[in-house]
N, C-alpha and C positions, 0 to 999 in steps of 0.2 A: 202277292206275290211281292218280295222284298227285297232290294239288292244288297247281296254280300261279292266282295271281292269281284264285282263289275258283271255280277250273272243273279238273275233272279233266279229268287229262294221259294220255293214252297209253303206256308207256315202251317199250321195245325189246323187253321182256320180255314185255308185253300182246298187241305183235303179233304177236311168237311163235307164242306158246301160240293167240290165236286164229287164225293162217293155220292150224298146226296141225290145231285142230278144225274147220274150213274141211275140209280135205283128207281127214280123217277121216268127215267129213257124205257129201262128195260134190257134186257140180255140180248136180243136181237138186233133192234136199234143199235145198241151201243158196238157190237159185235159189225156189222154194216161201217158206221160212221169211223170207226178205227181201222179197218180195211181200206175205207177209201181215201184218207189223209188224218189221221190219229192228232197227230201236232196242230192241224190246221181247226179242226173239230173243237179240242177239247184243251189245248195250249201248250206248255212245252213239253222237252223230254221226260219232265219228272211227274205231266201228268200222262203223257203216253205209258209212263211203265206202270203208272199207279192204275190204268185201265188196263193193261194186262193183267197183271195182280187180280184188279176184282173179277178182268172173265173166265181164269183159273179158277177162281175160288166159286162162283156161278156155279162152272163146269163140275168140278167136284161136288158143289152141294148136290147139284140136279142126280148126279151119279147115287149119291147116298139114298135120295129120296125113290130112286125109282125101285130099289129091292126086286125080287124074285116075280112077283107079278108085273112088276112094270116091264121087267125084261121080257116076260113070255109075253105078254099082251100089251106091249107097247108099239108106239108106230115105227112102221120099218121103211 
């Protein structure tokens, strides 16, 4: 992170590293950690927003993968 106008700003390298970390942790752990205290575990408000975007993306990705058979025979 680099300071700009007195605030810390995420660089593209920071974003890439955070996204790699989220992929390593997995959706369930990230959801749990962000529910407890997103800023504490992942960084500033910019990181918290990136985590929310990533979780939304994973949710949409999971829904697209399930398809008809997944909806019929999936876990309930």
